[in-house]
Structures are given as structure tokens and as C-alpha cells.
C-alpha positions in Angstrom: -40.7 12.3 65.6 -43.5 13.0 63.2 -43.1 11.4 59.8 -44.1 14.7 58.2 -41.0 16.5 59.5 -38.9 17.7 56.6 -35.2 18.2 56.8 -32.7 20.2 54.8 -29.5 18.7 53.5 -26.7 21.0 52.6 -24.1 20.2 49.9 -20.6 19.9 51.2 -18.3 22.7 50.1 -16.2 21.8 47.2 -12.7 20.8 48.1 -9.7 22.1 46.2 -8.4 19.7 43.8 -5.6 17.7 45.3 -2.2 18.2 44.0 -1.0 15.5 41.5 1.0 12.7 43.1 3.7 10.6 41.6 3.6 12.6 38.4 -0.1 11.9 37.7 -1.7 14.9 36.0 -4.8 16.4 37.5 -8.2 15.5 36.0 -8.8 17.6 32.9 -12.0 19.3 31.9 -13.8 16.9 29.6 -15.8 19.6 27.9 -13.0 22.1 27.0 -13.0 21.4 23.3 -14.6 23.1 20.4 -17.7 20.8 20.5 -19.5 20.6 23.9 -21.4 17.6 25.3 -24.8 18.6 26.5 -26.2 15.3 28.0 -24.6 14.1 31.2 -22.3 17.0 31.0 -21.4 17.2 34.7 -21.6 13.6 36.0 -20.9 11.6 32.8 -18.2 9.1 32.6 -15.8 10.2 30.0 -15.7 8.5 26.6 -13.0 5.9 26.3 -10.1 7.4 24.5 -6.7 5.8 24.6 -3.8 8.0 25.7 -0.9 8.7 23.3 1.1 5.6 24.2 -1.8 3.1 24.1 -3.0 4.7 20.8 0.4 4.4 19.2 0.7 0.8 20.3 -2.6 -0.1 18.6 -1.8 1.9 15.5 1.7 0.3 15.2 0.2 -3.2 15.5 -2.1 -2.5 12.5 0.3 -0.5 10.5 3.2 -2.9 10.8 0.8 -5.7 9.8 0.1 -3.6 6.7 3.8 -3.2 6.1 4.1 -7.0 6.0 1.0 -8.0 4.2 -0.5 -5.1 2.2 -0.3 -5.3 -1.6 1.4 -2.7 -3.8 -1.7 -0.9 -5.2 0.0 1.3 -7.9 2.7 0.4 -10.5 3.9 4.0 -10.2 5.0 3.2 -6.7 7.2 0.4 -8.0 8.7 2.0 -11.1 9.1 5.6 -9.9 10.1 5.0 -6.3 11.0 1.4 -5.3 13.1 1.0 -8.5 15.1 4.3 -8.0 15.7 3.4 -4.4 16.9 0.0 -5.5 19.2 1.7 -7.9 20.7 3.9 -5.2 21.0 0.8 -3.0 22.1 -1.9 -5.3 23.2 -0.2 -8.5 20.6 -1.4 -11.0 16.9 -1.2 -11.6 14.2 0.1 -13.9 14.2 3.7 -15.0 11.1 5.7 -16.1 11.1 8.8 -18.2 10.2 10.8 -15.1 13.6 10.3 -13.6 15.5 11.3 -16.8 17.4 14.6 -16.3 15.5 15.9 -19.3 12.2 15.8 -17.5 13.1 15.4 -13.8 9.6 15.2 -12.2 10.6 12.7 -9.5 12.6 13.9 -6.5 15.7 12.0 -5.5 15.6 13.9 -2.2 12.3 12.1 -1.4 13.7 8.7 -2.5 16.9 9.3 -0.4 14.9 9.6 2.8 14.2 5.9 2.5 17.7 4.7 1.8 18.9 4.3 5.4 15.8 2.2 6.5 16.4 0.0 3.4 20.0 -0.7 4.4 19.1 -1.2 8.0 16.4 -3.8 7.1 18.8 -5.6 4.8 21.6 -5.5 7.4 19.4 -7.1 10.2 18.0 -9.8 8.0 21.0 -10.5 5.8 19.1 -10.4 2.5 18.1 -7.8 0.0 14.3 -8.5 0.2 14.3 -7.5 3.8 15.1 -3.9 2.7 11.6 -3.7 1.2 10.0 -4.6 4.6 12.5 -2.3 6.4 11.2 0.7 4.4 7.6 -0.3 4.9 8.0 -0.7 8.6 9.7 2.7 8.7 6.7 4.2 6.9 4.4 2.4 9.3 6.1 4.0 12.3 6.0 7.5 10.7 2.3 7.2 9.9 1.5 5.8 13.4 3.2 8.8 15.0 1.4 11.3 12.8 -2.0 9.6 13.2 -1.6 9.5 17.0 -0.7 13.2 17.2 -3.7 14.0 15.0 -6.0 11.9 17.0 -4.9 13.2 20.4 -5.2 16.8 19.1 -8.8 16.2 18.1 -9.4 14.7 21.6 -8.0 17.8 23.3 -9.1 20.6 21.0 -12.4 19.3 19.5 -14.1 16.7 21.6 -13.3 13.4 23.3 -16.1 11.5 21.5 -15.1 12.9 18.2 -11.5 11.7 18.9 -12.7 8.3 19.7 -14.7 7.9 16.5 -11.8 9.3 14.6 -9.4 6.8 16.1 -11.3 3.7 15.1 -12.0 5.0 11.6 -8.3 5.6 11.1 -7.3 2.4 12.7 -9.4 0.0 10.7 -10.1 1.8 7.4 -8.9 0.1 4.2 -7.8 3.4 2.8 -5.4 4.1 5.7 -4.2 0.4 5.5 -3.1 1.1 2.0 -1.9 4.7 2.2 0.0 4.5 5.5 2.7 2.3 4.2 2.8 3.3 0.5 6.2 4.6 -0.8 4.6 7.5 -2.5 4.9 11.4 -2.3 1.2 11.6 -1.7 1.6 9.4 1.4 4.3 11.7 2.6 2.0 14.6 2.0 -0.6 12.8 4.1 1.8 12.5 7.0 2.7 16.2 6.8 -1.0 17.2 6.5 -1.9 15.3 9.6 0.7 17.1 11.6 -0.3 20.4 10.0 -3.9 19.9 11.0 -2.8 18.9 14.4 -1.3 22.3 14.9 -4.1 24.1 13.1 -6.8 22.7 15.3 -6.1 25.4 17.8 -7.8 28.7 16.8 -5.6 31.3 15.1 -4.3 34.1 17.3 -1.8 36.9 17.1 -0.5 35.6 20.4 0.3 32.1 19.0 2.9 32.5 16.4 4.2 29.0 17.0 0.9 27.6 15.6 1.3 29.6 12.4 5.0 28.6 12.0 4.5 24.9 12.7 1.4 24.5 10.5 3.0 26.4 7.6 6.2 24.3 7.9 4.2 21.0 7.8 2.2 22.1 4.8 5.4 23.3 3.1 7.2 20.0 3.8 4.3 18.0 2.3 4.3 20.0 -0.9 8.1 20.6 -1.3 9.4 17.1 -0.3 6.2 15.3 -1.2 3.6 16.4 -3.7 3.2 20.1 -4.6 -0.5 19.9 -5.2 -1.1 19.0 -1.6 -0.6 22.7 -0.8 -4.3 23.1 -1.8 -5.3 21.5 1.6 -3.8 24.6 3.3 -6.2 27.1 1.7 -8.7 27.2 4.6 -5.8 27.6 7.0 -4.5 30.5 5.0 -7.9 32.2 5.0 -8.2 31.7 8.8 -4.7 33.1 9.4 -5.2 36.2 7.3 -8.8 37.2 7.6 -10.6 35.4 10.4 -10.5 36.5 14.0 -10.8 32.9 15.2 -9.0 33.0 18.7 -8.8 36.8 18.9 -11.2 39.4 20.1 -10.6 42.5 18.0 -12.2 45.9 18.7 -13.0 47.9 15.6 -10.3 50.5 16.3 -7.7 47.8 16.5 -8.6 45.9 13.3 -5.8 47.4 11.1 -3.2 46.7 13.7 -4.5 43.2 14.1 -4.5 42.6 10.3 -0.9 43.8 9.9 0.3 41.6 12.7 -1.5 38.5 11.3 0.0 39.1 7.9 3.4 39.7 9.3 3.3 36.4 11.3 2.2 34.5 8.3 4.7 36.1 5.9 7.5 35.2 8.3 6.3 31.6 8.6 6.2 31.3 4.8 9.7 32.7 4.5 11.1 30.3 7.0 9.2 27.3 5.4 10.6 28.2 2.0 14.1 27.3 3.3 13.1 23.7 2.8 13.7 24.3 -0.9 17.5 24.5 -0.2 18.2 20.9 0.8 15.6 19.5 -1.7 16.8 21.5 -4.7 20.4 20.8 -3.6 20.0 17.1 -3.5 18.0 16.9 -6.7 20.4 19.2 -8.6 23.3 17.0 -7.4 21.5 13.9 -8.6 20.4 15.2 -11.9 23.7 17.1 -12.6 21.9 20.4 -13.3 19.9 22.9 -11.4 16.5 21.2 -10.8 13.4 22.3 -9.0 11.3 19.2 -9.1 8.1 20.7 -7.5 8.0 23.3 -10.3 8.7 20.6 -13.0 5.7 18.6 -11.7 3.4 21.6 -11.8 4.7 22.6 -15.2 4.1 19.2 -16.7 0.7 18.6 -15.3 -0.7 22.1 -15.8 1.3 23.8 -18.5 2.4 20.7 -20.5 0.3 21.6 -23.6 -2.2 19.7 -25.6 0.2 16.9 -26.7 1.5 15.9 -23.3 0.2 15.7 -19.8 -1.3 13.2 -17.4 -4.3 12.6 -19.7 -2.1 10.4 -21.8 -2.2 7.8 -19.1 -6.0 7.5 -18.9 -9.0 9.5 -18.0 -11.9 8.7 -15.6 -15.4 10.2 -15.1 -16.1 12.6 -12.2 -17.6 9.8 -10.2 -14.3 7.9 -10.0 -13.2 9.2 -6.6 -16.6 8.7 -4.9 -16.7 5.0 -6.0 -13.1 4.5 -5.0 -13.6 6.2 -1.6 -16.6 4.0 -0.9 -14.5 0.9 -1.5 -11.8 2.2 0.9 -14.0 3.9 3.6 -17.5 2.4 3.1 -20.2 4.2 5.1 -17.7 6.7 6.5 -17.8 8.5 3.1 -21.4 9.8 3.2 -20.8 10.9 6.8 -17.7 12.7 5.7 -19.3 14.7 2.9 -22.4 15.4 5.0 -20.3 17.4 7.6 -21.0 20.9 6.4 -24.8 20.4 5.8 -25.0 18.7 9.2 -23.1 21.6 10.8 -25.5 24.1 9.1 -28.5 22.2 10.6 -26.8 22.1 14.0 -26.4 25.9 14.0 -30.2 26.1 14.1 -31.2 23.0 16.1 -28.4 22.6 18.7 -26.4 25.8 18.8 -25.1 25.1 22.3 -23.2 22.2 20.9 -20.4 24.6 19.9 -20.3 26.2 23.3 -21.7 29.5 24.6 -21.3 32.3 22.1 -22.7 35.8 21.9 -22.7 37.2 18.3 -20.3 40.1 18.1 -18.4 42.0 15.4 -15.3 41.6 17.5 -15.0 37.8 17.4 -15.5 34.9 15.0 -18.4 32.5 15.3 -17.3 29.0 16.4 -19.4 27.7 13.4 -17.1 29.7 11.1 -14.0 28.2 12.7 -15.4 24.7 12.5 -16.4 25.2 8.9 -12.8 26.1 8.0 -11.7 22.8 9.7 -14.1 20.8 7.6 -13.6 22.6 4.3 -10.3 21.1 3.1 -11.9 17.7 2.2 -14.4 19.5 -0.1 -11.8 21.6 -1.7 -9.4 18.7 -2.3 -12.2 16.4 -3.7 -13.5 19.2 -5.9 -10.1 20.0 -7.4 -9.3 16.4 -8.1 -12.7 15.5 -9.5 -12.4 18.3 -12.1 -9.2 16.7 -13.5 -9.5 14.2 -16.3 -6.7 12.0 -15.1 -7.6 10.4 -11.8 -5.8 7.9 -9.6 -6.5 6.5 -6.2 -3.2 7.7 -4.7 -4.1 11.3 -5.5 -6.7 11.2 -2.6 -4.2 10.0 0.0 -3.4 13.4 1.5 -7.1 13.8 2.4 -7.7 10.3 3.8 -7.4 11.4 7.5 -9.7 14.3 6.8 -12.4 11.9 5.6 -12.2 10.2 9.0 -12.2 13.5 10.8 -15.2 15.0 8.9 -17.1 11.7 9.4 -16.4 11.7 13.1 -17.7 15.3 13.5 -20.8 14.4 11.5 -21.5 11.4 13.7 -21.1 13.4 16.8 -23.4 16.2 15.6 -26.1 13.7 14.5 -25.8 12.2 17.9 -26.5 15.7 19.3 -29.7 15.9 17.1 -30.9 12.6 18.6 -30.2 14.0 22.1 -32.1 17.2 21.4 -35.1 15.2 20.0 -35.1 12.8 22.9 -35.2 15.6 25.5 -37.9 17.4 23.5 -40.1 14.3 23.5 -39.5 13.1 27.0 -39.1 16.6 28.6 -36.5 15.1 30.8 -32.8 15.8 30.5 -32.3 13.3 33.4 -33.8 10.5 31.4 -31.6 11.5 28.5 -28.6 11.2 30.8 -29.6 7.6 31.7 -30.5 6.5 28.1 -28.2 4.2 26.1 -29.8 5.1 22.8 -27.2 7.7 21.8 -24.2 5.4 22.5 -26.0 2.5 20.7 -26.4 4.7 17.6 -22.7 5.8 17.4 -21.4 2.4 18.4 -23.5 0.7 15.6 -22.0 3.1 13.0 -18.4 2.6 14.2 -18.8 -1.2 14.4 -20.4 -1.4 11.0 -17.5 0.5 9.4 -15.0 -1.6 11.2 -16.6 -4.9 9.9 -16.9 -3.6 6.4 -13.3 -2.3 6.4 -11.8 -5.6 7.7 -13.8 -7.5 5.1 -12.4 -5.2 2.3 -8.9 -5.4 3.6 -8.9 -9.2 3.8 -10.4 -9.3 0.2 -7.5 -7.3 -1.2 -5.0 -9.7 0.4 -6.9 -12.9 -0.6 -7.7 -11.8 -4.2 -4.7 -9.7 -5.3 -1.6 -10.7 -3.2 -0.4 -13.3 -5.8 2.1 -11.0 -7.6 4.2 -10.7 -4.4 3.8 -14.3 -3.2 4.4 -15.8 -6.7 7.5 -13.6 -7.3 8.9 -14.8 -4.0 8.8 -18.4 -5.2 11.7 -17.6 -7.6 13.9 -17.0 -4.6 12.3 -19.4 -2.1 11.7 -22.4 -4.3 13.1 -22.3 -7.9 16.6 -20.9 -7.5 17.5 -23.3 -4.6 16.2 -26.2 -6.8 18.4 -25.0 -9.6 21.5 -24.8 -7.4 20.7 -28.1 -6.0 20.4 -30.1 -9.3 23.6 -28.5 -10.6 25.6 -29.2 -7.5 26.1 -25.7 -6.3 24.4 -26.4 -2.9 26.3 -28.5 -0.3 24.6 -31.7 0.8 22.2 -31.3 3.7 23.8 -32.6 6.9 22.1 -35.6 8.5 20.0 -35.1 11.7 19.7 -31.4 11.1 16.2 -29.9 11.3 14.8 -27.7 8.6 14.7 -24.6 10.8 18.3 -25.1 11.9 19.7 -25.1 8.4 21.8 -22.0 7.4 20.4 -19.5 4.9 20.9 -20.6 1.3 23.6 -18.7 -0.5 22.1 -17.7 -3.8 25.1 -15.8 -5.1 26.2 -18.7 -7.5 23.0 -18.0 -9.4 24.9 -15.2 -11.2 26.8 -17.8 -13.2 23.5 -18.9 -14.8 22.8 -15.6 -16.5 19.0 -16.0 -15.9 16.3 -13.7 -17.2 12.8 -13.2 -15.7 10.3 -11.7 -18.2 7.1 -9.8 -17.7 4.4 -9.6 -20.3 0.9 -8.2 -19.8 1.6 -8.4 -16.0 4.3 -5.7 -16.0 2.0 -3.4 -14.0 1.8 -6.0 -11.1 5.6 -6.5 -10.8 6.5 -5.8 -7.1 10.1 -4.6 -7.9 13.7 -5.7 -8.0 13.8 -6.0 -4.2 11.7 -9.2 -4.6 14.1 -10.7 -7.2 17.5 -12.0 -6.1 20.7 -10.5 -7.5 21.9 -12.3 -10.6 18.5 -12.5 -12.2 17.8 -9.9 -14.9 14.3 -8.6 -15.3 13.0 -7.6 -18.7 9.7 -7.0 -20.6 8.4 -8.9 -23.5 5.9 -7.4 -26.0 2.2 -7.5 -24.9 -0.9 -5.7 -26.2 0.1 -2.6 -24.2 1.4 0.0 -26.6 2.7 2.7 -24.3 6.1 3.5 -23.0 7.6 0.9 -20.6 10.6 1.6 -18.3 14.2 1.1 -19.4 17.1 0.2 -17.2 19.3 2.6 -15.2 22.9 2.5 -16.6 25.2 0.5 -14.3 27.4 2.8 -12.3 29.4 2.8 -9.1 28.5 4.7 -6.0 30.0 8.2 -5.4 29.8 8.6 -1.6 27.0 7.3 0.6 24.2 7.5 -1.9 25.0 9.2 -5.2 25.3 7.2 -8.4 26.5 8.8 -11.6 23.8 7.1 -13.6 21.2 9.4 -12.2 22.8 12.2 -14.3 22.9 10.2 -17.6 20.3 11.0 -20.2 18.8 7.6 -21.2 18.0 6.8 -24.8 14.5 5.9 -25.9 12.6 8.0 -23.3 9.8 10.4 -24.1 7.0 12.2 -22.2 4.4 11.4 -24.8 3.8 7.7 -23.7 5.1 6.5 -27.1 6.2 2.9 -27.2 9.9 2.2 -27.3 10.8 -1.2 -29.0 14.3 -1.3 -27.5 12.8 -1.8 -24.0 11.6 -5.4 -25.0 13.5 -8.7 -24.9 12.9 -11.6 -27.2 10.6 -14.2 -25.7 13.0 -17.1 -26.5 15.7 -15.4 -24.3 13.4 -15.6 -21.2 14.2 -18.3 -18.7 11.2 -17.5 -16.5 8.0 -15.6 -17.2 5.3 -14.2 -14.9 1.8 -14.4 -16.4 -1.8 -14.8 -15.4 -4.3 -17.2 -17.1 -8.0 -17.3 -16.7 -9.0 -20.9 -17.7 -12.7 -20.4 -17.0 -12.8 -17.3 -19.3 -9.7 -17.5 -21.5 -8.6 -14.4 -23.3 -6.0 -14.6 -26.1 -4.5 -11.9 -28.2 -1.7 -11.8 -30.8 0.9 -10.6 -28.3 -0.7 -12.2 -25.3 -0.9 -16.0 -25.8 -1.9 -18.3 -22.9 1.7 -19.1 -21.8 0.5 -21.0 -18.8 -1.4 -23.5 -20.9 1.5 -24.0 -23.4 2.8 -27.2 -21.8 5.3 -27.7 -24.6 7.3 -24.6 -24.0 6.5 -23.7 -20.4 6.0 -25.4 -17.1 4.5 -24.1 -13.9 6.9 -23.4 -11.0 4.2 -22.0 -8.8 0.7 -20.6 -9.3 -1.6 -18.7 -6.9 -5.3 -17.7 -7.3 -5.9 -14.3 -8.7 -9.4 -12.7 -9.0 -11.0 -12.4 -12.4 -12.9 -9.2 -11.5 -14.7 -9.1 -14.8 -16.5 -12.4 -14.2 -17.1 -12.1 -10.5 -20.2 -10.7 -8.7 -19.8 -7.1 -7.5 -20.4 -7.8 -3.8 -18.2 -10.9 -3.5 -15.3 -9.4 -5.3 -15.4 -6.2 -3.2 -15.8 -7.9 0.2 -14.5 -11.1 1.7 -16.5 -13.5 3.8 -15.6 -16.9 5.1 -17.1 -20.0 3.5 -17.1 -21.8 0.2 -20.4 -20.4 -0.9 -19.1 -16.9 -0.9 -16.0 -18.0 -2.8 -18.0 -19.6 -5.5 -19.5 -16.2 -6.4 -16.1 -15.3 -7.8 -14.0 -16.5 -10.7 -10.3 -17.0 -10.3 -7.4 -17.3 -12.6 -3.9 -18.7 -12.1 -1.1 -16.2 -11.5 2.0 -18.2 -12.3 5.8 -18.2 -12.3 6.6 -20.2 -15.5 9.8 -22.0 -16.4 11.1 -22.1 -20.0 11.6 -25.9 -20.3 14.3 -25.9 -22.9 16.2 -22.8 -21.9 16.5 -23.7 -18.2 17.3 -27.4 -18.9 20.1 -26.3 -21.3 21.6 -24.1 -18.6 21.3 -26.8 -16.0 23.2 -29.2 -18.3 25.8 -26.6 -19.1 26.4 -25.8 -15.4 26.6 -29.5 -14.5 29.1 -30.1 -17.3 31.1 -27.0 -16.3 31.2 -28.3 -12.7 32.4 -31.7 -13.8 35.1 -30.2 -16.0 36.2 -28.1 -13.0 36.6 -31.2 -11.0 
């Protein structure tokens, strides 16, 4: 046969997709989302995206680790939520003015959600401190479920690659490490918002009333049970529901009918969601002893409080505060997140096919309009918060997942620009399909943010975990020593290993009438769950001249959770941040004191002497390093790196649990004498 003979090869006819066997779902269309892959569209191996169960396993691994090791970032979390929970659980704790029935801007309904996890944790471990970790693990599980749902929705409704980027940004970011397990209404609003956006990713349609109801319910739960201002995140969703065709094609003669149906669906969803007020108002009214609508009280205080009161009393920050804070928590993800809308605008001119085939028409919405509404909540939220004088890190929590989502979309669209440029230069889509440039670009961004996030997370633990670890030494080291020297502990049996010893019973410590005091370190106190029963915690005067918490009145439990003390109006409370002298104890009555000392750069003030260096009155029970941020270099205090050279760039102080030499020695002698008399 001649070598010049040419042959024709016919493609085999496509076979029908085989039916799924053993419950395995058929292969799905990898390009069915809002954003469409252009390179290697037909034959590409799909981007690796863990399924729901593998994703939740990975998230649980990280979130439960956060529950066990993350710091408490905000004293408001301790005094306004951990302490009220401790009061419901144990019958005592610190009380702030916010939980006084006079002001009632903290919801007992929200606190009550965490009571059962606290009791389960204490029941399994047999000690009060375990309740703290029980609640945190509960929050870790809730956050993991919400994050997984959010991520999988992005995979299915937006794009697989976007979902993959989102997953790793959520998994490793320091911001999510802190917010996911925080006992704060803003964290609850974050959970609810993730679920709301999961349902809202699907285009609005008059045929999909479930989308409207579920999304509205989630936004309502986040604002009614959690934080009312989180409702601002729903504004783009409301606009889409009421005015944007989105998933509908509407002829001009049907517009009025369509509009009435959309408004009717949304009104019905709002009416159903408003029913959430019934249990929340009911629980809060029962707790406060009067009709109480906490969400309204919060709005009234923060917006209509007047010139003499309001959040500005507790500090103000410049408009740049949130950007600086977000960069600490999300590093390079932040510029990608806020570049989302400009990048989308450029994409509409340079890579229009990225959002799928679309013929401009007055009967339907542009996919660019729909995606703009998905990206807009982050800008709205950041803009609203930046305009407020009083700023706190926790206020941004509800938008943390949206930072990751916006950044993931931006990364994907920029990858699309590179693909377009590559094809334009090489004139070869085939070469583009074989190139690894695009994956290298996106992988380098994701790996960089992972490394920076891990470094920041480790830095927070290494530099600022001392308040929790030092407070634990009272229970783990000092109180057993005290019981041992006074004869309250039985002799250790011979030939018994340390790990086989029974748990030490600290209940006799109540006989000592001990007091732990907090001075300038009151804002780092981790809460009564970290202090054994029988030890009273009080404040001593420091240079801080604002209002410190008082104590809830002792009261018995009425039923499963209610305590009568939640209805009592405490004395010495005000909403003007005016100091109350009755909330202080005398220094000489303190048996133990928590304080921090910076020997390399000592600071002393009239009400803040260097207790840790006063060897005549105080002795150190346990001290741990605590970063002196003012005298450390910016980079080394923000990030952590292994090695002594990196550590020497920082200055550290001693965070100490101090023992009052004379007071404790006197009580030791009294208890020894009492024991001998009893014999």
C-alpha cells in the first residue's frame, strides 16, 4: 500500500451514561456553576475539591484544635457571655451593666443555647473547667457544619476551583481560627450568615420559594438571636429578591405579575422569620422579669443613646482600624477580597465568557449583575463599620467567610485573565490546556496565605496564651500544694504511677476562704470556669478608671436554667462607664494576684506597682512569657518563626500568678492547727 494513502477515522458514537451502581452518583457537569472554566473545558481533570464528609473532617480537626488552644481575644466575651453562662450553671460569676434588667442589652436566650454543652462537658470530664472546652467544641462543630455547607454550595453553584480556594482560605485563616469558636453573638451571626449565603447562591426565582424562606430565616436568626446589626449583610439579597430578575425570564407584559409574586414571597418569608422573636423575647423576658426585646435595646443604645452614652465611651479608632486588623487575620487574602468588584468589572470586558453564554435582553438579568450582588455584602459591611467611631475586631466576624469568598472569586477571575493573555500570545488554546502556569499562580497564592496564616496563629498562642495557662496553675499546682501541706490530701499510695492516681478533690479548699485578685490584667481574665469553686475572684484598683463588673447575687436555680438573680437590679451599675469603688477589694485581703511585669522595660504607676518584683510581700507561684508588644519589632511580634534569632527580636515580660506570703502562710497555719484540734 502506498504511504501516501490517507484514511478517515470516525469517532465512536457517544454511549449513554451508565446507570449508577451501588448508590454511586453519576458524574456531574463540572462547568455548571455561575463561573465557567474556558481552558481544558472538555477534557480537564476536575479541580480537587473534598466532598462534604471529607471537608467536615478536615474542618473539625482544625476547629476542635482551636477550641482547645485558641486564646480568648476579647474581654467582652468573658464578662458578657462566659460569666453569665457560669452564673446559670454554677450560681455565681461577674455581672456587667449590660445584663442588668435596667439596660438588658445582652440576651439570656443566646447564653442559654450553650448551657447544655457546658453541662455535658463537665459531666464527661468530672470537673467544672471541662465545661469551658465543652462549649468551645460545640461551637467548633457548629462552625464546621456551616463552613462545609457554604463551601459545598460554592463548589456546586459557583465553580469548583473557586470552592477549592475558598476551602483552604477558610480552613487555615487566623480570622476563622479565632471567630469560629468565640462565644459571641457576632460569631453566631457568622454561622447564620454562612447558611444564608449558602441558600442565596442560587439565583432568585418566583419558582423557588424555599430559597427565599430559608435565606430569610437564616438572616433573621443571625440578627434576632445573635447580633441585630448583622441584618445589614442581607441588603443585596433583599434587592435581588424584590427587584432583580436573576433566575427568571420576564416578558414586559408579565412584569407587574412577577413583581407582585416576588414581593408576596418575600413578605411571607419575613412574616414566618419574625416568629423567631417569640421564643427569644419569651426567654429574655422571663430572665429579666419584665417584657424585654434585647435586639431593640441594642439598637437603641448604640444608635439612639444620645451624646452622653453610647459605644464611643469604650474607645474610638481611625477608619483604617479594620483594614489593619483584617490584614493581621487574613494577610494577602484581604487585597484579593476587596479587589473582587473591580476585577469583575475588568472581566466583563476582557473575559465575558467566564460567566457563561449570555445574550443581553430586557427580559433577564445579566450574570454580572447577579455576581455583583453576591460580592457586595463585604463592601457594605466594611463601609458601615468603618464609619462608626467605636471599632472592635469581633464586629467583623459575620463577614469573615465573605472575605474568603470574595478573595476566591478574585483569584479565579485573575487566573482567567492570565489564560486569556496566554492564548492571545501563543494563539493556541491547546498549549494553554497543557500549561501549568495557571495552576502555579493560584497554588502560590493559596500556599502563601496558608503559611502566613499558620505563622500568625502560632504567634498568638506563643505570645498571648499565658493568661489561660497561668490561671490554670492555681488549680493544677498551687491548690493541691496548699491541701497537701495542711493535711487535707491523703498520702500517696506506694508503687502507684502518677497517671494512675485518682483526680484530686479540691472541694476542701472552700474552708480556706481564698481570694484571687486581678489588677491591671482584669481584661485578660479567662473567666470563672478556669478558677476552682471555693476561690473568690475580685478586682483591686489599677489605673483603669472605668466601670468594672460586679458580682451576680447568689441565688438558687428555679427549674433547669433560670436563676432569680437575673431579675435583680444590681447596685453600682451605670451605662456611662463611670467607675464604681464598691467593685474593688482591698489589696491586703488578696491571697493570690495575677499580674504582668516587664523587667526589661519596667512601668510603674501609683495604682500599678510591680507586684512581681516585690519579694517581701509576694512570691511567684508560676510565670509564663508574655509579649511586650510596645518594645518588639513589628514583623516578629505579628508572625512566629522557629529559631532563637527570631525570638530575640521580641521583648517578653513575666505573666505571673503571685502568692501573698503572709496571708497564705497564716491560713496554712490556721488550717493545720484546726486539723490538729479536730484530731
